[in-house]
BAPA-424020 format. One line per 5 residues: number of its first residue (from 1); their letters; for each residue x, y, z of C-alpha. Coordinates in steps of 0.5 Angstrom, whole numbers. Each point is the difference from the previous one (the first is absolute). Layout:
<recs>
NUM) a) X Y Z ~ ...
</recs>
This chain:
<recs>
1) mskkn) 175 -12 258 ~ -3 6 -3 ~ -4 6 3 ~ -6 -2 -3 ~ -1 -6 4
6) dvrpl) 4 3 7 ~ -6 1 5 ~ 1 2 5 ~ -6 0 7 ~ -3 7 1
11) skgsy) 1 4 6 ~ -4 4 4 ~ -3 6 -4 ~ 4 -2 -6 ~ -3 0 -7
16) splsl) 0 -6 -6 ~ -2 1 -6 ~ -2 -7 -1 ~ -5 1 6 ~ -7 3 -1
21) hdpdt) 2 6 6 ~ 0 8 -3 ~ 7 2 1 ~ -3 6 3 ~ -3 -3 6
26) ildds) 5 -2 5 ~ -3 -7 3 ~ 0 -1 8 ~ -3 -6 4 ~ 0 4 6
31) savrq) -6 0 3 ~ 0 7 3 ~ 3 4 -7 ~ -7 -4 -4 ~ -4 2 6
36) qyisa) 2 7 -1 ~ -1 0 -6 ~ -7 -2 0 ~ -1 6 5 ~ 2 5 -5
41) hdnen) -3 -4 -7 ~ -7 0 5 ~ 0 7 1 ~ 2 2 -7 ~ -6 -4 -2
46) ssddd) -5 3 5 ~ 1 8 -2 ~ -3 -1 -7 ~ -6 -5 1 ~ -4 2 -5
51) dmdhn) 5 -1 -6 ~ 3 -6 3 ~ -6 -3 3 ~ -2 -4 -6 ~ 7 -2 -2
56) aqrrt) 1 -2 7 ~ -6 -6 -2 ~ 4 -1 -6 ~ 8 -1 3 ~ 3 -7 0
61) sieie) 4 -1 7 ~ 6 -4 -1 ~ 7 -1 4 ~ 6 -2 -4 ~ 4 -3 4
66) ptpit) 8 -1 -2 ~ 3 -7 1 ~ 8 0 -1 ~ 2 -3 -6 ~ 6 -4 0
71) agsss) 5 -2 -5 ~ -4 -4 -7 ~ -6 2 3 ~ -6 5 -2 ~ -2 6 2
76) sstih) -8 -2 4 ~ -4 4 4 ~ -6 -2 5 ~ -7 3 0 ~ -3 1 5
81) gtstr) -4 5 5 ~ 0 7 -1 ~ 5 5 -5 ~ 4 6 4 ~ 2 1 -8
86) rptsq) -2 2 -7 ~ -1 -6 -5 ~ 6 -1 -5 ~ -1 2 -8 ~ -2 -7 0
91) qrlqs) -5 0 4 ~ -3 6 -3 ~ -2 -3 -6 ~ -3 -6 4 ~ -5 6 3
96) pdedi) 1 6 -5 ~ -6 3 3 ~ 3 1 8 ~ 2 6 3 ~ 8 0 2
101) hnpdg) 2 4 6 ~ 8 3 1 ~ 1 -2 8 ~ 5 6 -1 ~ -5 5 -2
106) dgrgg) 5 2 -6 ~ -5 3 -5 ~ -1 -8 -4 ~ -6 -1 3 ~ -5 1 6
111) ngagg) -6 5 -1 ~ 4 7 -3 ~ -1 2 -6 ~ 7 -2 -4 ~ -1 -7 4
116) kksth) -7 -2 -3 ~ 3 2 -7 ~ 5 -5 1 ~ -4 -4 2 ~ -5 0 -5
121) wgrnw) 6 -1 -6 ~ 3 -6 4 ~ -7 -4 0 ~ -2 2 -7 ~ 7 0 -3
126) iryva) -1 -7 -4 ~ -7 3 -3 ~ 4 7 -2 ~ 5 -4 -4 ~ -5 -5 -3
131) facit) -5 5 -2 ~ 7 4 -4 ~ 2 -6 -3 ~ -7 -1 -3 ~ -2 6 -2
136) galvl) 8 0 -4 ~ -2 -7 -3 ~ -6 3 -3 ~ 3 7 -2 ~ 6 -4 -4
141) litll) -5 -5 -3 ~ -5 6 -3 ~ 6 3 -2 ~ 2 -6 -4 ~ -6 -2 -2
146) vlrpw) -2 7 -3 ~ 8 2 -4 ~ 1 -8 0 ~ 8 2 -2 ~ 1 -8 -3
151) qqkqk) -4 3 -6 ~ 2 7 -1 ~ 3 0 -7 ~ 9 0 0 ~ 1 6 -2
156) llpit) 3 1 -7 ~ 3 5 -4 ~ -5 5 -3 ~ -4 -3 -7 ~ 3 6 -4
161) ndavk) 4 7 2 ~ 1 5 -6 ~ 5 2 3 ~ 5 -5 -2 ~ 3 0 -7
166) alpen) -2 -6 -4 ~ 3 -4 -5 ~ -3 -1 -6 ~ -5 -5 -1 ~ 3 -4 -6
171) qpiwp) 6 0 4 ~ 0 -2 7 ~ 6 -1 2 ~ 1 -4 7 ~ 3 1 4
176) vpksf) -1 9 -1 ~ 6 3 0 ~ 2 5 6 ~ 0 6 -6 ~ -2 1 -7
181) shgeg) -3 3 -5 ~ -2 -1 -7 ~ -3 3 -6 ~ -8 1 -3 ~ -4 -1 -6
186) aekvi) 2 -4 -5 ~ 8 1 -1 ~ 3 -7 0 ~ 6 -3 -2 ~ -1 -8 -4
191) lspnf) 6 -4 2 ~ 4 -3 -7 ~ -1 -7 -1 ~ 8 0 1 ~ -1 3 6
196) qikvq) 7 -1 5 ~ 3 1 7 ~ 7 2 0 ~ 4 1 6 ~ 5 6 2
201) ssvns) 4 0 7 ~ 1 7 -1 ~ -5 5 -5 ~ 7 1 -4 ~ 3 -6 0
206) psial) -2 -5 -6 ~ -5 -6 1 ~ 3 -5 3 ~ -2 -8 -1 ~ -2 -3 6
211) apdsi) 1 -7 2 ~ -6 -4 -2 ~ -1 -4 7 ~ 1 7 4 ~ -5 2 3
216) lakai) -2 6 -5 ~ 1 -3 -5 ~ -5 -6 2 ~ -4 6 3 ~ -1 3 -8
221) arcmd) -1 -6 -2 ~ -6 0 3 ~ -2 6 -1 ~ 0 -1 -8 ~ -4 -6 2
226) rlqvk) -5 3 2 ~ 0 5 -4 ~ -1 -5 -7 ~ -6 -3 5 ~ -4 5 0
231) rntti) 1 1 -8 ~ -2 -7 -1 ~ -6 0 5 ~ -6 1 -4 ~ -5 5 2
236) wstdv) -7 -2 0 ~ -4 7 4 ~ -3 3 -6 ~ 0 7 4 ~ 8 0 -1
241) ippst) 1 8 -2 ~ 4 -2 -7 ~ 8 4 -1 ~ -2 7 -1 ~ 2 4 -8
246) aataa) 0 6 5 ~ 4 -1 5 ~ 7 4 -2 ~ 5 -3 -5 ~ 5 -3 3
251) aplae) 6 -5 -3 ~ 0 -7 4 ~ 3 -1 7 ~ 5 -5 -3 ~ 4 0 6
256) ltlvv) 0 0 9 ~ 7 3 3 ~ 1 -3 6 ~ 5 4 4 ~ 2 -5 6
261) antqa) 7 3 5 ~ 1 -7 4 ~ -3 -7 -3 ~ 4 -3 5 ~ -5 3 6
266) kleyg) -1 -5 6 ~ -6 -3 1 ~ -2 2 8 ~ -3 4 4 ~ -1 7 -1
271) mvesy) 3 -1 -7 ~ -1 6 -5 ~ -6 -1 -5 ~ -2 7 -2 ~ -1 1 -8
276) ainia) -3 5 -4 ~ -3 0 -7 ~ 0 6 -5 ~ -3 -2 -7 ~ -1 7 -4
281) nkhae) 1 3 -7 ~ 3 6 4 ~ 4 2 6 ~ -4 -2 5 ~ -1 2 7
286) naega) 3 -2 6 ~ -4 -6 4 ~ -3 2 6 ~ 4 -1 7 ~ 5 -3 -4
291) pqslv) 6 0 3 ~ 6 5 -3 ~ 6 -5 -1 ~ -5 -5 -5 ~ -3 7 -3
296) nlekr) 6 3 -2 ~ 2 -8 -3 ~ -7 0 -4 ~ 2 8 -2 ~ 7 -2 -3
301) alhhl) -3 -7 -4 ~ -6 4 -3 ~ 4 6 -2 ~ 4 -5 -4 ~ -5 -3 -3
306) aslra) -4 7 -2 ~ 8 1 -3 ~ -1 -7 -4 ~ -8 3 -3 ~ 3 7 -1
311) raepe) 4 -4 -5 ~ -6 -3 -4 ~ -2 3 -7 ~ -5 6 0 ~ -6 -4 -3
316) sppat) 0 -6 5 ~ -5 0 5 ~ 2 2 7 ~ 3 -5 4 ~ -2 -3 7
321) tavvt) 5 -2 5 ~ 0 -5 6 ~ 4 0 5 ~ -1 -4 7 ~ 6 2 5
326) astqw) 2 -5 5 ~ 5 0 6 ~ 0 -8 1 ~ -2 -5 -5 ~ -6 -1 6
331) gaiha) -2 7 -3 ~ 0 -2 -6 ~ -4 -6 1 ~ -6 4 2 ~ 1 4 -5
336) letft) -1 -4 -5 ~ -6 -4 3 ~ -4 7 1 ~ 3 1 -8 ~ -5 -6 -2
341) qivva) -6 3 3 ~ 1 7 -3 ~ 0 -4 -7 ~ -7 0 -3 ~ -2 -6 -6
346) tkatt) -5 3 -5 ~ -3 -4 -6 ~ 4 2 -6 ~ -6 0 -3 ~ -6 5 0
351) anaps) -5 -6 -1 ~ -2 -1 8 ~ -5 -6 0 ~ 2 -6 2 ~ 0 -5 -5
356) asppk) -3 -7 0 ~ 7 -4 2 ~ 6 3 2 ~ 5 2 -4 ~ 6 -4 -2
361) ttnnq) 5 4 2 ~ -1 7 2 ~ 5 6 0 ~ -3 6 5 ~ 3 6 -1
366) leipn) 4 3 7 ~ 0 6 1 ~ 1 5 7 ~ -7 5 1 ~ 0 6 4
371) ipwsi) 8 3 -2 ~ 4 3 2 ~ 0 -5 6 ~ 5 2 5 ~ 1 -5 7
376) ydepr) 4 0 6 ~ -1 -6 4 ~ 2 -3 7 ~ -3 -4 6 ~ -2 2 6
381) fshrg) 2 -6 3 ~ 6 -5 -1 ~ -2 -6 3 ~ -6 -2 -4 ~ -1 -7 1
386) illdt) -5 -6 -1 ~ 0 -6 5 ~ -2 -6 -2 ~ -1 -6 4 ~ 3 -7 -4
391) srnyv) 1 -4 6 ~ -8 -1 2 ~ -2 -2 -7 ~ 5 -1 -5 ~ 1 5 -5
396) gvpdi) 4 -3 -7 ~ 6 4 -3 ~ -4 2 -6 ~ -5 3 4 ~ 5 4 4
401) irtld) 4 2 -6 ~ -7 3 -3 ~ -1 4 7 ~ 7 2 -2 ~ -2 3 -7
406) amavv) -7 4 3 ~ 4 2 6 ~ 5 4 -5 ~ -6 3 -4 ~ -3 4 7
411) klnvf) 9 2 2 ~ -1 -5 6 ~ 7 -1 2 ~ 0 -6 6 ~ -2 -7 -1
416) hwhvl) -1 -2 8 ~ 0 -7 -1 ~ -2 -4 7 ~ 2 -7 -2 ~ 1 -4 6
421) dqqty) -7 0 5 ~ -2 -5 4 ~ -4 -4 -4 ~ 6 -1 -5 ~ 7 0 -1
426) plvsk) 1 1 -7 ~ 6 3 -1 ~ 6 -5 -2 ~ 6 0 4 ~ 7 -4 -2
431) afpdl) 2 -1 8 ~ -7 -2 2 ~ -3 -3 -6 ~ -5 -3 6 ~ -3 7 1
436) takga) -3 -1 -7 ~ -1 -8 -1 ~ -4 0 6 ~ -3 7 1 ~ -2 2 -7
441) qdpek) -7 -2 -2 ~ 1 -4 -5 ~ 7 -2 -3 ~ -2 4 -6 ~ -2 6 3
446) iytpq) 7 2 1 ~ 5 7 -1 ~ 7 -3 -3 ~ 6 6 1 ~ -2 0 -7
451) dvaai) -7 1 1 ~ 3 6 4 ~ 5 3 -5 ~ -5 0 -5 ~ -5 5 3
456) iqhgl) 6 4 3 ~ 3 1 -7 ~ -7 1 -3 ~ -1 4 6 ~ 6 5 -2
461) ergir) -1 1 -6 ~ -6 3 2 ~ 2 4 5 ~ -2 -4 5 ~ 2 -2 7
466) vlpef) -2 -8 2 ~ 0 1 8 ~ 0 -7 3 ~ -4 -1 8 ~ 3 -5 4
471) dspgh) -5 0 4 ~ 2 -2 7 ~ 0 -2 6 ~ -8 -1 0 ~ -3 -3 -7
476) aaswg) 5 -5 0 ~ -4 -7 1 ~ 3 -2 -7 ~ 7 0 3 ~ -3 -6 4
481) raypn) -1 -4 -4 ~ 7 -2 -1 ~ 4 2 6 ~ -6 0 5 ~ 5 3 5
486) ltvcl) 0 5 -2 ~ -7 3 2 ~ -4 -1 6 ~ -8 0 0 ~ 1 -4 -7
491) dalph) -8 -2 -3 ~ -3 1 8 ~ -7 1 1 ~ -4 4 0 ~ 4 4 -5
496) gtyaa) -4 6 2 ~ 4 1 7 ~ 7 -1 -3 ~ 0 3 -7 ~ -4 5 -4
501) eppag) -2 -5 -5 ~ 2 -8 0 ~ 5 -3 0 ~ 2 2 6 ~ 9 0 1
506) qldpl) 5 5 2 ~ 8 0 0 ~ 3 -3 7 ~ 5 7 1 ~ 2 -6 6
511) epfty) 2 -4 -5 ~ 7 0 -3 ~ -1 -3 -6 ~ -5 5 -1 ~ 6 5 -1
516) tvldt) 4 -5 -4 ~ -4 -1 -5 ~ -3 7 -1 ~ 8 3 -1 ~ 1 -4 -5
521) lvkew) -7 1 -3 ~ 1 8 1 ~ 7 -1 -5 ~ -4 -4 -4 ~ -5 5 -2
526) sglfp) 3 6 0 ~ 5 -3 -5 ~ -7 -3 -4 ~ -2 8 1 ~ 4 5 -2
531) daqah) -4 7 3 ~ 2 4 5 ~ -6 -1 5 ~ -4 -7 3 ~ -6 -1 3
536) iggde) 0 -4 6 ~ -7 -1 2 ~ -1 1 8 ~ -7 0 0 ~ -6 -4 4
541) vnmnc) 6 -3 5 ~ -5 -3 5 ~ 3 -1 6 ~ -6 -6 3 ~ 5 -4 -6
546) wktsk) 6 1 4 ~ -3 -1 6 ~ -1 -8 -1 ~ 7 -1 0 ~ 2 -1 7
551) rlsdy) 8 3 -1 ~ -3 6 -4 ~ -5 2 6 ~ 5 -1 4 ~ 4 5 -3
556) isnen) -5 5 0 ~ -3 -1 8 ~ 7 -2 2 ~ 5 6 -1 ~ 7 -3 4
561) hraey) -2 -6 -4 ~ 2 4 -7 ~ 6 1 0 ~ 2 -8 0 ~ -5 -1 -6
566) ekaim) 3 6 -4 ~ 7 -4 0 ~ -2 -6 -3 ~ -2 4 -6 ~ 4 4 -6
571) pvvdt) 3 7 2 ~ -3 5 -3 ~ 5 3 -6 ~ 3 7 1 ~ -3 5 -5
576) qsdnt) 0 5 4 ~ 9 2 2 ~ -1 8 -5 ~ -7 1 4 ~ -3 2 -6
581) npmtr) -5 -4 1 ~ -2 -1 7 ~ -6 -4 3 ~ -6 4 4 ~ -5 -2 4
586) tiagr) -7 1 -3 ~ -4 1 7 ~ 3 3 6 ~ -2 -3 7 ~ 2 -8 3
591) qsged) 0 -5 -6 ~ -5 -6 2 ~ 4 -7 -1 ~ -4 -2 -6 ~ 3 6 -4
596) kllel) 7 -2 3 ~ -1 -6 -4 ~ -2 3 -6 ~ 6 5 1 ~ 4 -6 0
601) yldri) -2 -2 -6 ~ 0 7 -4 ~ 7 2 3 ~ 3 -7 -4 ~ -4 1 -6
606) famfi) 1 7 -1 ~ 8 -1 1 ~ 0 -4 -6 ~ -4 3 -5 ~ 5 6 1
611) aqgkr) 6 -3 0 ~ -2 -3 -7 ~ -1 7 -2 ~ -8 0 1 ~ -5 6 3
616) pivwe) -5 -3 4 ~ -8 1 -2 ~ -5 -2 6 ~ -7 -1 1 ~ -2 6 5
621) emale) -2 -4 6 ~ 7 0 1 ~ 1 7 1 ~ -7 1 3 ~ -2 -6 4
626) hnvrl) 7 -3 3 ~ 5 3 6 ~ 6 -3 -6 ~ 6 4 -3 ~ 0 2 -8
631) pasai) 6 2 -4 ~ -1 8 -1 ~ 0 -2 -7 ~ -6 -5 0 ~ -6 2 -4
636) iqvwk) -7 -2 2 ~ -5 -2 -4 ~ -7 3 2 ~ -7 -4 0 ~ -3 1 5
641) datna) -3 6 0 ~ 2 5 -4 ~ 1 6 7 ~ 5 -5 2 ~ 4 2 -5
646) kkvia) 1 7 5 ~ 1 -5 5 ~ 7 -3 -3 ~ 1 7 -3 ~ 1 2 7
651) qgrpv) 5 -5 2 ~ 4 3 -5 ~ -1 -6 -6 ~ -1 0 -7 ~ -6 -3 -2
656) ilsss) -4 -3 -6 ~ -7 0 0 ~ -5 -6 -2 ~ -6 2 4 ~ -5 -6 1
661) efwyl) -6 5 0 ~ 2 2 -8 ~ 5 -5 -3 ~ -1 -7 2 ~ -2 -3 -6
666) dcgag) -3 -7 3 ~ -5 4 4 ~ -7 -1 -1 ~ 1 -8 -3 ~ -4 -3 6
671) awlig) 3 -4 6 ~ 4 -6 -3 ~ 0 -4 6 ~ -5 -7 0 ~ -6 2 3
676) sqgqs) -1 8 0 ~ -5 3 -3 ~ 3 6 3 ~ 3 7 -5 ~ 7 1 -1
681) wckfa) 4 3 6 ~ 1 6 -4 ~ -4 4 -6 ~ 0 -1 -8 ~ 4 7 -2
686) swqri) -3 1 -6 ~ 5 4 -5 ~ -4 7 3 ~ 2 -2 8 ~ 7 -2 -4
691) ysyal) 1 7 -4 ~ -2 4 7 ~ 5 -3 4 ~ 4 8 1 ~ 7 -3 4
696) tdgmt) 2 5 3 ~ -6 4 2 ~ 1 3 6 ~ 7 0 1 ~ 4 6 1
701) eeeqk) 6 1 -5 ~ 5 -4 3 ~ -4 -6 2 ~ -1 -1 -7 ~ 8 0 -2
706) mvygg) -1 -6 4 ~ -6 -4 -5 ~ 4 -5 -5 ~ -5 0 -3 ~ -6 -6 -1
711) eicmw) -1 -7 -1 ~ -8 -3 -3 ~ 0 -6 3 ~ -3 -8 -3 ~ 0 -5 5
716) geqtd) -1 -7 -3 ~ -5 -4 4 ~ -5 1 -5 ~ 5 2 -5 ~ 4 -5 -6
721) ssnld) 1 0 -7 ~ -7 0 -2 ~ -3 5 3 ~ 6 6 1 ~ 1 4 -5
726) snvwp) -8 2 2 ~ 1 2 7 ~ 7 2 -2 ~ -2 5 -6 ~ -3 6 -1
731) rsaaa) 0 1 8 ~ 7 0 0 ~ 1 6 -5 ~ -4 4 5 ~ 5 0 5
736) aevlw) 5 1 -5 ~ -3 6 -2 ~ 0 3 7 ~ 7 -3 2 ~ 3 3 -7
741) sgtkd) -4 6 0 ~ -3 2 7 ~ -8 1 2 ~ 1 8 -3 ~ 3 4 -5
746) aqgha) 6 4 0 ~ -5 5 2 ~ -3 -4 6 ~ -6 0 -3 ~ -3 -8 0
751) rslld) -1 -4 -6 ~ -7 -3 -2 ~ -4 -6 -1 ~ -2 1 -6 ~ 7 2 -3
756) asrrl) 2 -6 3 ~ -5 -4 -3 ~ 2 1 -7 ~ 7 -1 0 ~ -1 -6 5
761) savre) -4 -3 -5 ~ 5 0 -6 ~ 5 -2 5 ~ -4 -6 0 ~ -1 -1 -6
766) rlvqm) 7 1 -1 ~ 2 -6 4 ~ -5 -4 -4 ~ 3 1 -6 ~ 6 -3 4
771) giraa) -3 -6 2 ~ -1 2 6 ~ -7 -2 3 ~ -2 7 4 ~ -6 0 2
776) pifps) -5 6 -2 ~ -2 5 5 ~ -7 2 -3 ~ -5 -2 -6 ~ 4 0 -6
781) wcakh) -6 6 -3 ~ 3 5 6 ~ 7 -1 -3 ~ -3 5 -6 ~ -5 4 4
786) peacl) 2 0 8 ~ -4 7 2 ~ -6 -5 -1 ~ 4 -5 5 ~ 1 4 5
791) ved) -4 -1 7 ~ -5 4 2 ~ -2 2 7
</recs>
């Protein structure tokens, strides 16, 4: 029997918290004692008739006679006659105006000043509290009506900032380089019709022949194709400046020398992506802020080319050298992209009036204005990505390929592929083909191993990692289509009780078959996706779902039964023998049964991925909302609130930032549940809002080191191949510059929206030219007159 039901009879003078008796009053049914107390009470009252006469007339006289309480009965009292004690707090609530005396004369009642003050508060405290609450509510309501914080403008970067060095308007590089300098005026160099790019492994070595299918050879081919497009694009504008005859005479630029120290660098987090570009007809100054090793490499390359130039005939026009230096092929790929953006196409004739019909052939002149150019560039963050959800609505392989092409233009380097979710299971498994056969949206809307390989290879050739996400244990209803015993609460209603969105369904952590399937799939996935990191989800785990299972509920509530359940499932794979990746707890304090069940699952799924050499990434809930163990190597992706990044970093864990306040591209399309008239749970993020997201604001230098980068997220509830491009581009390009260049320059000056709008508009045109259906950011007239399109206060 529990203590809750163990009730014993009261003895004389005792007090039960279940009764109405006041603990300050000792109850005794002795008539002598009661008569003595009545006499003393009457004498006390007669000492001050003026004060108490009117109260005596209103006083309610009661007597509470205790009734013995037996086991199983409730406490009760009999009320009759005249009371010898003051009312309880419950009785005071019934007679709030009654004057209450303390028979012991201890200052809590009676006629003294202290007693009156205490008695007044005792009678009126409810009124005071109610008045204070009403007043506070009115003040808050008035404040909200005046300030209207929900209508306040989001904090954006400044519209203009003259302190930030601007790029030439006709060379709108995106993202802006870390440091750059260029000439002023009409000095330029024209690219020779036979322009070519040659590669050297060092400054003094001869040119090397690249294998046609090598990463660098393909990057050079794309650069040449891009330049050819510029030559062949019809220029209709009447305000294009014709080739200037006043420019300093210079021999056409015949070649670009590409010096790459390592053409076999691994594609991974933290890879070196820096580069330098120097275009000059004399020795140029070092690029600002360039590492000494890269500067020395560039110096030697320029010296070598200068010695060749010195052998030219005296009457020859001054030669121009163009040198790119990079430590790896990844930096060289970025350098070639930047190079195509400083090359400008102009009409080869002086007549600028558009003809009545487009010419059959176009041969524009390519030139590099504003020489000499010196650029040193490297990314602010190593992890710069786009999350694309292709599970809720299918996105075809060609559309994913096109997305990778656009990512390369703006120097994004991580394709976070959210390939599985609760609605569909489109990723074909050789070991468990029924997962796709029964879980895919359509037999044609799947991703085969060949599709995955093509996407990974396309990204590799552009310096883009493909990072898969296998979200679990939540968001797993699609797994249950083929194997219902893998899941619990499958299709349970109402879905809002059991899942973030329909249909409900989560993996069963106590089902032995769950780990048989997972162990096989993790090995299969690891062979399919070579990246050293893997995202295992962990968001929006719904405990109500798990509690629909009697077995899971018993595990949660009965600690003594857990060992038996755990014996039936696969033991944790030992990956901690060298203690280099210890498990650390997220939250101090007692662990709930729900979190213990979650931890049971996490221990096994983490061990499976780590055994395959994968570094796990999870959503922020695992670190901030659950008391569980996580590997020390785990990376946390923050999405709910930008300020949560500091909370995770305080645990000593690195973060990837994807704040839904700034970088959720699906926001603003409206609620999609049938019958809903509501808005999206988050507001639409314009390119200006995205561009103003300063990832590390308010962080110390040490905290900033724990920010690996960020991802802009395209969730797929209302996006598929038909509207993918316009939803993602060019807004994702705004995030790309934040991740590559930061929201401030090297001197700490905030970048301006006006300058960004000019360059982003050019990026959008470049993407459209590539066949990417990027949305406009404003009317086309504003692209030529941005100052006329500023917001007016």
